[in-house]
N, CA, C and O atoms as a GROMACS GRO file, in nm:
protein
  652
    1UNK      N    1  13.877   8.181   6.805
    1UNK     CA    2  13.966   8.100   6.888
    1UNK      C    3  13.886   7.986   6.949
    1UNK      O    4  13.775   8.004   6.998
    2UNK      N    5  13.947   7.868   6.946
    2UNK     CA    6  13.884   7.752   7.007
    2UNK      C    7  13.990   7.667   7.076
    2UNK      O    8  14.096   7.642   7.020
    3UNK      N    9  13.961   7.625   7.197
    3UNK     CA   10  14.055   7.542   7.274
    3UNK      C   11  14.015   7.396   7.260
    3UNK      O   12  13.899   7.360   7.281
    4UNK      N   13  14.112   7.314   7.224
    4UNK     CA   14  14.091   7.171   7.197
    4UNK      C   15  14.159   7.087   7.304
    4UNK      O   16  14.272   7.115   7.342
    5UNK      N   17  14.090   6.985   7.352
    5UNK     CA   18  14.148   6.882   7.437
    5UNK      C   19  14.163   6.757   7.354
    5UNK      O   20  14.068   6.713   7.290
    6UNK      N   21  14.281   6.698   7.355
    6UNK     CA   22  14.310   6.583   7.270
    6UNK      C   23  14.355   6.465   7.355
    6UNK      O   24  14.450   6.475   7.432
    7UNK      N   25  14.284   6.352   7.340
    7UNK     CA   26  14.321   6.229   7.411
    7UNK      C   27  14.318   6.112   7.315
    7UNK      O   28  14.266   6.122   7.204
    8UNK      N   29  14.375   6.003   7.359
    8UNK     CA   30  14.374   5.879   7.281
    8UNK      C   31  14.392   5.762   7.376
    8UNK      O   32  14.432   5.778   7.491
    9UNK      N   33  14.363   5.645   7.325
    9UNK     CA   34  14.394   5.520   7.393
    9UNK      C   35  14.346   5.518   7.538
    9UNK      O   36  14.423   5.488   7.630
   10UNK      N   37  14.219   5.550   7.557
   10UNK     CA   38  14.159   5.540   7.690
   10UNK      C   39  14.130   5.395   7.728
   10UNK      O   40  14.128   5.361   7.846
   11UNK      N   41  14.107   5.310   7.628
   11UNK     CA   42  14.085   5.166   7.653
   11UNK      C   43  13.982   5.144   7.764
   11UNK      O   44  14.005   5.064   7.855
   12UNK      N   45  13.869   5.215   7.754
   12UNK     CA   46  13.756   5.201   7.847
   12UNK      C   47  13.784   5.256   7.987
   12UNK      O   48  13.712   5.224   8.081
   13UNK      N   49  13.888   5.338   8.001
   13UNK     CA   50  13.922   5.398   8.131
   13UNK      C   51  13.922   5.550   8.118
   13UNK      O   52  13.991   5.606   8.033
   14UNK      N   53  13.845   5.614   8.203
   14UNK     CA   54  13.837   5.760   8.202
   14UNK      C   55  13.825   5.804   8.347
   14UNK      O   56  13.733   5.763   8.417
   15UNK      N   57  13.918   5.889   8.392
   15UNK     CA   58  13.913   5.928   8.533
   15UNK      C   59  13.899   6.080   8.548
   15UNK      O   60  13.904   6.154   8.450
   16UNK      N   61  13.882   6.122   8.671
   16UNK     CA   62  13.861   6.264   8.700
   16UNK      C   63  13.983   6.349   8.664
   16UNK      O   64  13.968   6.466   8.629
   17UNK      N   65  14.103   6.292   8.673
   17UNK     CA   66  14.224   6.369   8.640
   17UNK      C   67  14.221   6.420   8.498
   17UNK      O   68  14.245   6.538   8.473
   18UNK      N   69  14.193   6.332   8.403
   18UNK     CA   70  14.189   6.375   8.263
   18UNK      C   71  14.066   6.462   8.237
   18UNK      O   72  14.073   6.556   8.158
   19UNK      N   73  13.955   6.432   8.302
   19UNK     CA   74  13.836   6.517   8.285
   19UNK      C   75  13.860   6.658   8.338
   19UNK      O   76  13.814   6.755   8.278
   20UNK      N   77  13.931   6.670   8.448
   20UNK     CA   78  13.967   6.803   8.500
   20UNK      C   79  14.056   6.879   8.402
   20UNK      O   80  14.039   6.999   8.382
   21UNK      N   81  14.152   6.808   8.342
   21UNK     CA   82  14.241   6.870   8.243
   21UNK      C   83  14.161   6.919   8.122
   21UNK      O   84  14.193   7.023   8.064
   22UNK      N   85  14.058   6.844   8.084
   22UNK     CA   86  13.978   6.878   7.967
   22UNK      C   87  13.870   6.983   7.997
   22UNK      O   88  13.808   7.036   7.904
   23UNK      N   89  13.846   7.013   8.122
   23UNK     CA   90  13.736   7.102   8.161
   23UNK      C   91  13.737   7.238   8.090
   23UNK      O   92  13.630   7.284   8.051
   24UNK      N   93  13.852   7.305   8.072
   24UNK     CA   94  13.847   7.439   8.010
   24UNK      C   95  13.840   7.440   7.857
   24UNK      O   96  13.838   7.548   7.798
   25UNK      N   97  13.834   7.325   7.791
   25UNK     CA   98  13.836   7.323   7.645
   25UNK      C   99  13.696   7.342   7.588
   25UNK      O  100  13.596   7.325   7.657
   26UNK      N  101  13.692   7.378   7.459
   26UNK     CA  102  13.564   7.392   7.388
   26UNK      C  103  13.520   7.263   7.322
   26UNK      O  104  13.400   7.235   7.312
   27UNK      N  105  13.618   7.183   7.277
   27UNK     CA  106  13.590   7.054   7.213
   27UNK      C  107  13.690   6.952   7.263
   27UNK      O  108  13.802   6.986   7.300
   28UNK      N  109  13.647   6.825   7.264
   28UNK     CA  110  13.736   6.713   7.295
   28UNK      C  111  13.750   6.630   7.168
   28UNK      O  112  13.652   6.596   7.103
   29UNK      N  113  13.875   6.598   7.135
   29UNK     CA  114  13.903   6.508   7.024
   29UNK      C  115  13.965   6.382   7.080
   29UNK      O  116  14.053   6.387   7.166
   30UNK      N  117  13.918   6.266   7.030
   30UNK     CA  118  13.969   6.137   7.076
   30UNK      C  119  14.025   6.063   6.955
   30UNK      O  120  13.953   6.037   6.858
   31UNK      N  121  14.153   6.029   6.960
   31UNK     CA  122  14.222   5.967   6.847
   31UNK      C  123  14.220   5.815   6.852
   31UNK      O  124  14.316   5.750   6.810
   32UNK      N  125  14.112   5.756   6.903
   32UNK     CA  126  14.089   5.612   6.889
   32UNK      C  127  14.133   5.526   7.005
   32UNK      O  128  14.202   5.571   7.097
   33UNK      N  129  14.092   5.400   6.998
   33UNK     CA  130  14.098   5.305   7.109
   33UNK      C  131  14.024   5.363   7.230
   33UNK      O  132  14.077   5.372   7.340
   34UNK      N  133  13.901   5.400   7.203
   34UNK     CA  134  13.813   5.456   7.304
   34UNK      C  135  13.782   5.350   7.409
   34UNK      O  136  13.787   5.378   7.529
   35UNK      N  137  13.752   5.230   7.364
   35UNK     CA  138  13.732   5.118   7.455
   35UNK      C  139  13.589   5.073   7.468
   35UNK      O  140  13.562   4.952   7.468
   36UNK      N  141  13.497   5.166   7.479
   36UNK     CA  142  13.355   5.130   7.481
   36UNK      C  143  13.270   5.255   7.462
   36UNK      O  144  13.319   5.368   7.468
   37UNK      N  145  13.143   5.232   7.438
   37UNK     CA  146  13.050   5.341   7.413
   37UNK      C  147  13.030   5.429   7.537
   37UNK      O  148  13.002   5.548   7.525
   38UNK      N  149  13.045   5.370   7.655
   38UNK     CA  150  13.028   5.447   7.779
   38UNK      C  151  13.129   5.562   7.786
   38UNK      O  152  13.092   5.674   7.825
   39UNK      N  153  13.254   5.538   7.751
   39UNK     CA  154  13.356   5.644   7.753
   39UNK      C  155  13.319   5.754   7.654
   39UNK      O  156  13.328   5.873   7.687
   40UNK      N  157  13.278   5.717   7.536
   40UNK     CA  158  13.238   5.816   7.436
   40UNK      C  159  13.119   5.898   7.486
   40UNK      O  160  13.118   6.020   7.472
   41UNK      N  161  13.020   5.832   7.544
   41UNK     CA  162  12.903   5.902   7.595
   41UNK      C  163  12.938   5.994   7.712
   41UNK      O  164  12.883   6.103   7.725
   42UNK      N  165  13.029   5.950   7.796
   42UNK     CA  166  13.073   6.033   7.910
   42UNK      C  167  13.141   6.160   7.861
   42UNK      O  168  13.118   6.268   7.914
   43UNK      N  169  13.226   6.147   7.759
   43UNK     CA  170  13.292   6.264   7.702
   43UNK      C  171  13.192   6.358   7.636
   43UNK      O  172  13.206   6.480   7.645
   44UNK      N  173  13.091   6.301   7.570
   44UNK     CA  174  12.988   6.382   7.505
   44UNK      C  175  12.906   6.461   7.607
   44UNK      O  176  12.851   6.566   7.574
   45UNK      N  177  12.899   6.414   7.730
   45UNK     CA  178  12.829   6.488   7.835
   45UNK      C  179  12.907   6.613   7.875
   45UNK      O  180  12.850   6.711   7.923
   46UNK      N  181  13.038   6.609   7.855
   46UNK     CA  182  13.125   6.720   7.894
   46UNK      C  183  13.132   6.829   7.789
   46UNK      O  184  13.111   6.947   7.818
   47UNK      N  185  13.162   6.790   7.667
   47UNK     CA  186  13.188   6.886   7.559
   47UNK      C  187  13.151   6.823   7.425
   47UNK      O  188  13.134   6.701   7.417
   48UNK      N  189  13.140   6.904   7.320
   48UNK     CA  190  13.128   6.845   7.186
   48UNK      C  191  13.253   6.759   7.159
   48UNK      O  192  13.364   6.796   7.198
   49UNK      N  193  13.233   6.647   7.093
   49UNK     CA  194  13.346   6.555   7.070
   49UNK      C  195  13.358   6.518   6.923
   49UNK      O  196  13.259   6.503   6.853
   50UNK      N  197  13.482   6.504   6.880
   50UNK     CA  198  13.515   6.448   6.749
   50UNK      C  199  13.604   6.329   6.780
   50UNK      O  200  13.701   6.342   6.855
   51UNK      N  201  13.571   6.214   6.724
   51UNK     CA  202  13.647   6.093   6.757
   51UNK      C  203  13.658   6.002   6.636
   51UNK      O  204  13.576   6.008   6.544
   52UNK      N  205  13.761   5.919   6.640
   52UNK     CA  206  13.779   5.812   6.542
   52UNK      C  207  13.789   5.680   6.618
   52UNK      O  208  13.830   5.678   6.734
   53UNK      N  209  13.752   5.572   6.552
   53UNK     CA  210  13.767   5.443   6.619
   53UNK      C  211  13.910   5.392   6.604
   53UNK      O  212  13.982   5.430   6.512
   54UNK      N  213  13.948   5.306   6.698
   54UNK     CA  214  14.081   5.244   6.694
   54UNK      C  215  14.070   5.094   6.677
   54UNK      O  216  13.961   5.040   6.666
   55UNK      N  217  14.183   5.029   6.674
   55UNK     CA  218  14.187   4.886   6.645
   55UNK      C  219  14.124   4.799   6.753
   55UNK      O  220  14.086   4.686   6.724
   56UNK      N  221  14.111   4.847   6.877
   56UNK     CA  222  14.049   4.766   6.982
   56UNK      C  223  13.899   4.794   6.997
   56UNK      O  224  13.831   4.726   7.073
   57UNK      N  225  13.849   4.894   6.926
   57UNK     CA  226  13.710   4.935   6.945
   57UNK      C  227  13.612   4.836   6.881
   57UNK      O  228  13.636   4.784   6.772
   58UNK      N  229  13.501   4.813   6.952
   58UNK     CA  230  13.401   4.716   6.907
   58UNK      C  231  13.307   4.778   6.804
   58UNK      O  232  13.323   4.893   6.764
   59UNK      N  233  13.209   4.698   6.761
   59UNK     CA  234  13.118   4.741   6.655
   59UNK      C  235  13.033   4.862   6.697
   59UNK      O  236  12.994   4.941   6.612
   60UNK      N  237  13.005   4.877   6.826
   60UNK     CA  238  12.926   4.992   6.871
   60UNK      C  239  13.004   5.123   6.855
   60UNK      O  240  12.951   5.222   6.807
   61UNK      N  241  13.130   5.122   6.896
   61UNK     CA  242  13.213   5.241   6.880
   61UNK      C  243  13.238   5.267   6.732
   61UNK      O  244  13.236   5.382   6.689
   62UNK      N  245  13.261   5.162   6.655
   62UNK     CA  246  13.285   5.179   6.511
   62UNK      C  247  13.162   5.234   6.440
   62UNK      O  248  13.175   5.307   6.341
   63UNK      N  249  13.043   5.201   6.489
   63UNK     CA  250  12.920   5.255   6.430
   63UNK      C  251  12.904   5.404   6.465
   63UNK      O  252  12.843   5.479   6.389
   64UNK      N  253  12.958   5.446   6.578
   64UNK     CA  254  12.944   5.584   6.624
   64UNK      C  255  13.054   5.676   6.573
   64UNK      O  256  13.035   5.798   6.569
   65UNK      N  257  13.169   5.621   6.533
   65UNK     CA  258  13.286   5.701   6.494
   65UNK      C  259  13.343   5.652   6.362
   65UNK      O  260  13.344   5.532   6.336
   66UNK      N  261  13.391   5.743   6.279
   66UNK     CA  262  13.458   5.701   6.156
   66UNK      C  263  13.602   5.658   6.182
   66UNK      O  264  13.655   5.677   6.292
   67UNK      N  265  13.664   5.600   6.082
   67UNK     CA  266  13.806   5.564   6.091
   67UNK      C  267  13.896   5.686   6.074
   67UNK      O  268  14.003   5.696   6.134
   68UNK      N  269  13.850   5.779   5.991
   68UNK     CA  270  13.927   5.901   5.961
   68UNK      C  271  13.833   6.020   5.973
   68UNK      O  272  13.719   6.016   5.926
   69UNK      N  273  13.881   6.126   6.036
   69UNK     CA  274  13.809   6.254   6.040
   69UNK      C  275  13.891   6.354   5.960
   69UNK      O  276  14.012   6.367   5.982
   70UNK      N  277  13.825   6.425   5.869
   70UNK     CA  278  13.887   6.536   5.796
   70UNK      C  279  13.795   6.656   5.812
   70UNK      O  280  13.676   6.649   5.780
   71UNK      N  281  13.851   6.766   5.860
   71UNK     CA  282  13.770   6.885   5.880
   71UNK      C  283  13.861   7.007   5.890
   71UNK      O  284  13.982   6.994   5.904
   72UNK      N  285  13.800   7.124   5.883
   72UNK     CA  286  13.874   7.249   5.901
   72UNK      C  287  13.807   7.327   6.013
   72UNK      O  288  13.684   7.339   6.018
   73UNK      N  289  13.888   7.380   6.102
   73UNK     CA  290  13.838   7.456   6.216
   73UNK      C  291  13.933   7.573   6.240
   73UNK      O  292  14.054   7.554   6.249
   74UNK      N  293  13.878   7.692   6.252
   74UNK     CA  294  13.959   7.812   6.276
   74UNK      C  295  14.072   7.827   6.173
   74UNK      O  296  14.182   7.873   6.206
   75UNK      N  297  14.045   7.789   6.050
   75UNK     CA  298  14.144   7.802   5.944
   75UNK      C  299  14.253   7.697   5.946
   75UNK      O  300  14.352   7.709   5.873
   76UNK      N  301  14.238   7.592   6.028
   76UNK     CA  302  14.336   7.484   6.036
   76UNK      C  303  14.272   7.358   5.980
   76UNK      O  304  14.171   7.310   6.033
   77UNK      N  305  14.329   7.305   5.874
   77UNK     CA  306  14.282   7.179   5.816
   77UNK      C  307  14.339   7.064   5.898
   77UNK      O  308  14.460   7.056   5.920
   78UNK      N  309  14.250   6.975   5.943
   78UNK     CA  310  14.286   6.867   6.036
   78UNK      C  311  14.255   6.731   5.975
   78UNK      O  312  14.152   6.712   5.910
   79UNK      N  313  14.346   6.637   5.996
   79UNK     CA  314  14.325   6.496   5.963
   79UNK      C  315  14.353   6.416   6.089
   79UNK      O  316  14.460   6.428   6.148
   80UNK      N  317  14.256   6.333   6.130
   80UNK     CA  318  14.273   6.251   6.250
   80UNK      C  319  14.237   6.107   6.220
   80UNK      O  320  14.134   6.079   6.158
   81UNK      N  321  14.323   6.016   6.264
   81UNK     CA  322  14.300   5.873   6.254
   81UNK      C  323  14.373   5.806   6.369
   81UNK      O  324  14.455   5.869   6.436
   82UNK      N  325  14.344   5.679   6.394
   82UNK     CA  326  14.409   5.613   6.507
   82UNK      C  327  14.550   5.565   6.472
   82UNK      O  328  14.646   5.601   6.540
   83UNK      N  329  14.562   5.485   6.369
   83UNK     CA  330  14.693   5.430   6.330
   83UNK      C  331  14.744   5.510   6.211
   83UNK      O  332  14.697   5.491   6.098
   84UNK      N  333  14.840   5.598   6.236
   84UNK     CA  334  14.888   5.684   6.130
   84UNK      C  335  15.038   5.697   6.120
   84UNK      O  336  15.090   5.745   6.020
   85UNK      N  337  15.108   5.654   6.224
   85UNK     CA  338  15.252   5.673   6.224
   85UNK      C  339  15.287   5.816   6.260
   85UNK      O  340  15.210   5.886   6.325
   86UNK      N  341  15.404   5.858   6.215
   86UNK     CA  342  15.453   5.993   6.246
   86UNK      C  343  15.552   6.033   6.139
   86UNK      O  344  15.594   5.949   6.060
   87UNK      N  345  15.591   6.161   6.135
   87UNK     CA  346  15.680   6.206   6.027
   87UNK      C  347  15.801   6.116   6.007
   87UNK      O  348  15.873   6.081   6.100
   88UNK      N  349  15.820   6.079   5.882
   88UNK     CA  350  15.928   5.989   5.845
   88UNK      C  351  15.890   5.842   5.855
   88UNK      O  352  15.959   5.756   5.799
   89UNK      N  353  15.781   5.811   5.925
   89UNK     CA  354  15.736   5.672   5.942
   89UNK      C  355  15.584   5.664   5.940
   89UNK      O  356  15.524   5.598   6.025
   90UNK      N  357  15.521   5.731   5.843
   90UNK     CA  358  15.375   5.724   5.831
   90UNK      C  359  15.333   5.586   5.784
   90UNK      O  360  15.405   5.518   5.710
   91UNK      N  361  15.215   5.546   5.828
   91UNK     CA  362  15.154   5.424   5.773
   91UNK      C  363  15.133   5.448   5.623
   91UNK      O  364  15.094   5.557   5.582
   92UNK      N  365  15.159   5.346   5.545
   92UNK     CA  366  15.152   5.360   5.399
   92UNK      C  367  15.015   5.409   5.353
   92UNK      O  368  15.006   5.497   5.267
   93UNK      N  369  14.908   5.353   5.410
   93UNK     CA  370  14.773   5.390   5.366
   93UNK      C  371  14.739   5.535   5.400
   93UNK      O  372  14.668   5.600   5.324
   94UNK      N  373  14.788   5.587   5.511
   94UNK     CA  374  14.754   5.724   5.550
   94UNK      C  375  14.843   5.826   5.479
   94UNK      O  376  14.804   5.941   5.463
   95UNK      N  377  14.961   5.785   5.438
   95UNK     CA  378  15.052   5.878   5.370
   95UNK      C  379  14.987   5.937   5.245
   95UNK      O  380  15.001   6.056   5.218
   96UNK      N  381  14.916   5.854   5.170
   96UNK     CA  382  14.850   5.903   5.049
   96UNK      C  383  14.738   6.002   5.083
   96UNK      O  384  14.716   6.098   5.009
   97UNK      N  385  14.668   5.979   5.192
   97UNK     CA  386  14.564   6.071   5.236
   97UNK      C  387  14.627   6.204   5.279
   97UNK      O  388  14.575   6.311   5.248
   98UNK      N  389  14.738   6.196   5.351
   98UNK     CA  390  14.809   6.318   5.392
   98UNK      C  391  14.852   6.400   5.270
   98UNK      O  392  14.838   6.523   5.269
   99UNK      N  393  14.903   6.333   5.170
   99UNK     CA  394  14.951   6.403   5.050
   99UNK      C  395  14.836   6.469   4.974
   99UNK      O  396  14.850   6.580   4.924
  100UNK      N  397  14.722   6.401   4.965
  100UNK     CA  398  14.611   6.458   4.888
  100UNK      C  399  14.532   6.562   4.967
  100UNK      O  400  14.492   6.664   4.911
  101UNK      N  401  14.508   6.538   5.096
  101UNK     CA  402  14.428   6.630   5.177
  101UNK      C  403  14.507   6.751   5.226
  101UNK      O  404  14.450   6.859   5.244
  102UNK      N  405  14.636   6.735   5.247
  102UNK     CA  406  14.728   6.840   5.290
  102UNK      C  407  14.682   6.913   5.417
  102UNK      O  408  14.659   7.034   5.415
  103UNK      N  409  14.669   6.838   5.528
  103UNK     CA  410  14.630   6.904   5.653
  103UNK      C  411  14.744   6.986   5.710
  103UNK      O  412  14.861   6.964   5.679
  104UNK      N  413  14.708   7.081   5.795
  104UNK     CA  414  14.808   7.156   5.871
  104UNK      C  415  14.836   7.086   6.004
  104UNK      O  416  14.942   7.104   6.064
  105UNK      N  417  14.738   7.004   6.048
  105UNK     CA  418  14.749   6.931   6.173
  105UNK      C  419  14.709   6.786   6.148
  105UNK      O  420  14.599   6.757   6.102
  106UNK      N  421  14.801   6.694   6.179
  106UNK     CA  422  14.774   6.551   6.166
  106UNK      C  423  14.779   6.488   6.305
  106UNK      O  424  14.878   6.500   6.377
  107UNK      N  425  14.670   6.422   6.342
  107UNK     CA  426  14.658   6.361   6.474
  107UNK      C  427  14.641   6.211   6.459
  107UNK      O  428  14.562   6.164   6.378
  108UNK      N  429  14.717   6.136   6.539
  108UNK     CA  430  14.698   5.992   6.547
  108UNK      C  431  14.727   5.947   6.690
  108UNK      O  432  14.784   6.022   6.769
  109UNK      N  433  14.688   5.826   6.720
  109UNK     CA  434  14.714   5.768   6.851
  109UNK      C  435  14.793   5.639   6.834
  109UNK      O  436  14.892   5.636   6.760
  110UNK      N  437  14.751   5.533   6.900
  110UNK     CA  438  14.798   5.397   6.885
  110UNK      C  439  14.930   5.365   6.954
  110UNK      O  440  14.941   5.258   7.014
  111UNK      N  441  15.028   5.451   6.949
  111UNK     CA  442  15.161   5.417   7.001
  111UNK      C  443  15.170   5.425   7.153
  111UNK      O  444  15.263   5.368   7.212
  112UNK      N  445  15.077   5.492   7.217
  112UNK     CA  446  15.080   5.519   7.362
  112UNK      C  447  15.198   5.608   7.402
  112UNK      O  448  15.231   5.618   7.520
  113UNK      N  449  15.260   5.672   7.304
  113UNK     CA  450  15.374   5.760   7.328
  113UNK      C  451  15.338   5.900   7.281
  113UNK      O  452  15.307   5.920   7.164
  114UNK      N  453  15.342   5.997   7.372
  114UNK     CA  454  15.313   6.135   7.336
  114UNK      C  455  15.424   6.188   7.244
  114UNK      O  456  15.542   6.180   7.276
  115UNK      N  457  15.382   6.241   7.129
  115UNK     CA  458  15.477   6.298   7.034
  115UNK      C  459  15.416   6.424   6.973
  115UNK      O  460  15.298   6.426   6.938
  116UNK      N  461  15.497   6.527   6.961
  116UNK     CA  462  15.460   6.648   6.889
  116UNK      C  463  15.577   6.675   6.795
  116UNK      O  464  15.686   6.712   6.839
  117UNK      N  465  15.553   6.656   6.666
  117UNK     CA  466  15.662   6.661   6.568
  117UNK      C  467  15.621   6.744   6.446
  117UNK      O  468  15.523   6.710   6.380
  118UNK      N  469  15.694   6.849   6.416
  118UNK     CA  470  15.667   6.919   6.290
  118UNK      C  471  15.720   6.838   6.172
  118UNK      O  472  15.828   6.780   6.180
  119UNK      N  473  15.644   6.833   6.065
  119UNK     CA  474  15.688   6.767   5.941
  119UNK      C  475  15.708   6.877   5.837
  119UNK      O  476  15.613   6.928   5.779
  120UNK      N  477  15.834   6.912   5.815
  120UNK     CA  478  15.865   7.020   5.721
  120UNK      C  479  15.841   6.978   5.577
  120UNK      O  480  15.812   7.062   5.492
  121UNK      N  481  15.852   6.848   5.548
  121UNK     CA  482  15.830   6.799   5.412
  121UNK      C  483  15.683   6.813   5.372
  121UNK      O  484  15.654   6.856   5.260
  122UNK      N  485  15.592   6.778   5.462
  122UNK     CA  486  15.449   6.788   5.431
  122UNK      C  487  15.385   6.914   5.487
  122UNK      O  488  15.265   6.936   5.472
  123UNK      N  489  15.464   6.998   5.552
  123UNK     CA  490  15.419   7.125   5.606
  123UNK      C  491  15.300   7.108   5.701
  123UNK      O  492  15.194   7.168   5.683
  124UNK      N  493  15.321   7.022   5.802
  124UNK     CA  494  15.215   6.998   5.900
  124UNK      C  495  15.276   6.976   6.037
  124UNK      O  496  15.397   6.958   6.051
  125UNK      N  497  15.190   6.980   6.138
  125UNK     CA  498  15.229   6.945   6.274
  125UNK      C  499  15.161   6.813   6.308
  125UNK      O  500  15.040   6.799   6.291
  126UNK      N  501  15.238   6.718   6.356
  126UNK     CA  502  15.183   6.589   6.399
  126UNK      C  503  15.175   6.588   6.551
  126UNK      O  504  15.272   6.621   6.620
  127UNK      N  505  15.057   6.549   6.604
  127UNK     CA  506  15.041   6.532   6.748
  127UNK      C  507  14.983   6.392   6.775
  127UNK      O  508  14.880   6.354   6.720
  128UNK      N  509  15.052   6.319   6.860
  128UNK     CA  510  14.999   6.196   6.917
  128UNK      C  511  14.992   6.223   7.067
  128UNK      O  512  15.096   6.245   7.130
  129UNK      N  513  14.871   6.223   7.126
  129UNK     CA  514  14.859   6.261   7.267
  129UNK      C  515  14.901   6.152   7.366
  129UNK      O  516  14.889   6.171   7.486
  130UNK      N  517  14.950   6.040   7.316
  130UNK     CA  518  14.989   5.931   7.405
  130UNK      C  519  14.866   5.854   7.450
  130UNK      O  520  14.771   5.842   7.373
  131UNK      N  521  14.867   5.803   7.571
  131UNK     CA  522  14.757   5.721   7.621
  131UNK      C  523  14.702   5.779   7.751
  131UNK      O  524  14.777   5.804   7.846
  132UNK      N  525  14.570   5.802   7.754
  132UNK     CA  526  14.505   5.853   7.874
  132UNK      C  527  14.451   5.740   7.962
  132UNK      O  528  14.406   5.764   8.074
  133UNK      N  529  14.454   5.617   7.910
  133UNK     CA  530  14.401   5.502   7.983
  133UNK      C  531  14.507   5.425   8.058
  133UNK      O  532  14.623   5.464   8.062
  134UNK      N  533  14.465   5.314   8.116
  134UNK     CA  534  14.556   5.230   8.196
  134UNK      C  535  14.608   5.108   8.123
  134UNK      O  536  14.704   5.046   8.171
  135UNK      N  537  14.551   5.070   8.011
  135UNK     CA  538  14.594   4.949   7.940
  135UNK      C  539  14.710   4.980   7.847
  135UNK      O  540  14.707   5.079   7.773
  136UNK      N  541  14.812   4.896   7.850
  136UNK     CA  542  14.926   4.913   7.762
  136UNK      C  543  15.057   4.916   7.840
  136UNK      O  544  15.060   4.896   7.961
  137UNK      N  545  15.163   4.940   7.767
  137UNK     CA  546  15.298   4.935   7.825
  137UNK      C  547  15.342   5.068   7.886
  137UNK      O  548  15.442   5.072   7.959
  138UNK      N  549  15.272   5.177   7.858
  138UNK     CA  550  15.315   5.309   7.902
  138UNK      C  551  15.314   5.319   8.055
  138UNK      O  552  15.233   5.256   8.123
  139UNK      N  553  15.406   5.398   8.106
  139UNK     CA  554  15.418   5.419   8.250
  139UNK      C  555  15.352   5.549   8.296
  139UNK      O  556  15.324   5.568   8.414
  140UNK      N  557  15.328   5.638   8.200
  140UNK     CA  558  15.269   5.768   8.230
  140UNK      C  559  15.148   5.786   8.140
  140UNK      O  560  15.155   5.760   8.020
  141UNK      N  561  15.037   5.830   8.197
  141UNK     CA  562  14.917   5.862   8.118
  141UNK      C  563  14.926   6.008   8.077
  141UNK      O  564  14.966   6.093   8.156
  142UNK      N  565  14.890   6.036   7.952
  142UNK     CA  566  14.908   6.170   7.898
  142UNK      C  567  14.787   6.216   7.816
  142UNK      O  568  14.706   6.135   7.771
  143UNK      N  569  14.778   6.345   7.800
  143UNK     CA  570  14.679   6.411   7.714
  143UNK      C  571  14.736   6.548   7.678
  143UNK      O  572  14.834   6.593   7.739
  144UNK      N  573  14.676   6.612   7.581
  144UNK     CA  574  14.721   6.746   7.542
  144UNK      C  575  14.601   6.838   7.525
  144UNK      O  576  14.487   6.793   7.510
  145UNK      N  577  14.629   6.966   7.527
  145UNK     CA  578  14.529   7.064   7.486
  145UNK      C  579  14.605   7.178   7.418
  145UNK      O  580  14.722   7.203   7.446
  146UNK      N  581  14.534   7.246   7.330
  146UNK     CA  582  14.596   7.352   7.252
  146UNK      C  583  14.487   7.444   7.198
  146UNK      O  584  14.368   7.415   7.209
  147UNK      N  585  14.531   7.554   7.139
  147UNK     CA  586  14.440   7.653   7.084
  147UNK      C  587  14.456   7.656   6.932
  147UNK      O  588  14.567   7.652   6.881
  148UNK      N  589  14.343   7.664   6.862
  148UNK     CA  590  14.340   7.692   6.719
  148UNK      C  591  14.284   7.832   6.703
  148UNK      O  592  14.177   7.865   6.755
  149UNK      N  593  14.357   7.914   6.628
  149UNK     CA  594  14.310   8.051   6.606
  149UNK      C  595  14.368   8.107   6.477
  149UNK      O  596  14.490   8.112   6.460
  150UNK      N  597  14.280   8.149   6.388
  150UNK     CA  598  14.319   8.215   6.264
  150UNK      C  599  14.432   8.142   6.192
  150UNK      O  600  14.532   8.203   6.154
  151UNK      N  601  14.415   8.013   6.173
  151UNK     CA  602  14.512   7.934   6.098
  151UNK      C  603  14.636   7.892   6.176
  151UNK      O  604  14.729   7.836   6.118
  152UNK      N  605  14.638   7.918   6.306
  152UNK     CA  606  14.755   7.881   6.386
  152UNK      C  607  14.718   7.777   6.492
  152UNK      O  608  14.603   7.766   6.535
  153UNK      N  609  14.819   7.703   6.532
  153UNK     CA  610  14.810   7.606   6.642
  153UNK      C  611  14.905   7.657   6.748
  153UNK      O  612  15.025   7.670   6.723
  154UNK      N  613  14.853   7.687   6.866
  154UNK     CA  614  14.940   7.748   6.967
  154UNK      C  615  14.902   7.702   7.108
  154UNK      O  616  14.801   7.635   7.128
  155UNK      N  617  14.985   7.740   7.203
  155UNK     CA  618  14.961   7.718   7.346
  155UNK      C  619  14.939   7.570   7.380
  155UNK      O  620  14.845   7.536   7.453
  156UNK      N  621  15.024   7.485   7.330
  156UNK     CA  622  15.014   7.342   7.358
  156UNK      C  623  15.049   7.316   7.504
  156UNK      O  624  15.152   7.361   7.554
  157UNK      N  625  14.961   7.242   7.572
  157UNK     CA  626  14.983   7.203   7.711
  157UNK      C  627  14.976   7.051   7.721
  157UNK      O  628  14.901   6.987   7.647
  158UNK      N  629  15.052   6.996   7.812
  158UNK     CA  630  15.057   6.851   7.832
  158UNK      C  631  15.014   6.817   7.973
  158UNK      O  632  15.056   6.881   8.070
  159UNK      N  633  14.929   6.716   7.983
  159UNK     CA  634  14.890   6.659   8.113
  159UNK      C  635  14.955   6.523   8.123
  159UNK      O  636  14.951   6.444   8.028
  160UNK      N  637  15.016   6.495   8.236
  160UNK     CA  638  15.071   6.362   8.258
  160UNK      C  639  15.058   6.325   8.405
  160UNK      O  640  15.066   6.409   8.495
  161UNK      N  641  15.037   6.196   8.425
  161UNK     CA  642  15.025   6.143   8.559
  161UNK      C  643  15.073   5.999   8.556
  161UNK      O  644  15.056   5.930   8.456
  162UNK      N  645  15.132   5.952   8.665
  162UNK     CA  646  15.175   5.812   8.667
  162UNK      C  647  15.056   5.719   8.648
  162UNK      O  648  14.944   5.749   8.691
  163UNK      N  649  15.080   5.609   8.585
  163UNK     CA  650  14.974   5.510   8.562
  163UNK      C  651  14.939   5.435   8.687
  163UNK      O  652  14.852   5.349   8.684
   0.00000   0.00000   0.00000
């Protein structure tokens, strides 16, 4: 069993509220638009991190993070990228990766809108944790955490606070 904290779209902003929410997790995953290397380094001080770069990230963040992460953890195959869309409206370039890699969990950010959507056609769960930062149109900052255990995704929790 492993507990995951999932954030996205920090845009160089990281506060104690989201860090407190992430405190009980084993790993932190960041779905892009980190904002700067300082945020990535701060998260690495807390927990092991898996991250992808987003469209606003500079060359330093892009050098430290890939565009796409593919891995398996606790029997759950995971695909994470920043711009990926969601079930029924996947980005064209990522749809082919989804079809060939066949993850059980697909994570993306970019929209600043928290979404948890099962995709029955591709047999996966899509999670977009929304935006944990202050930049953008969103009115509420959000993050998620969940448990991976023996091929299952369970105990999803949501953190939200006014921007």
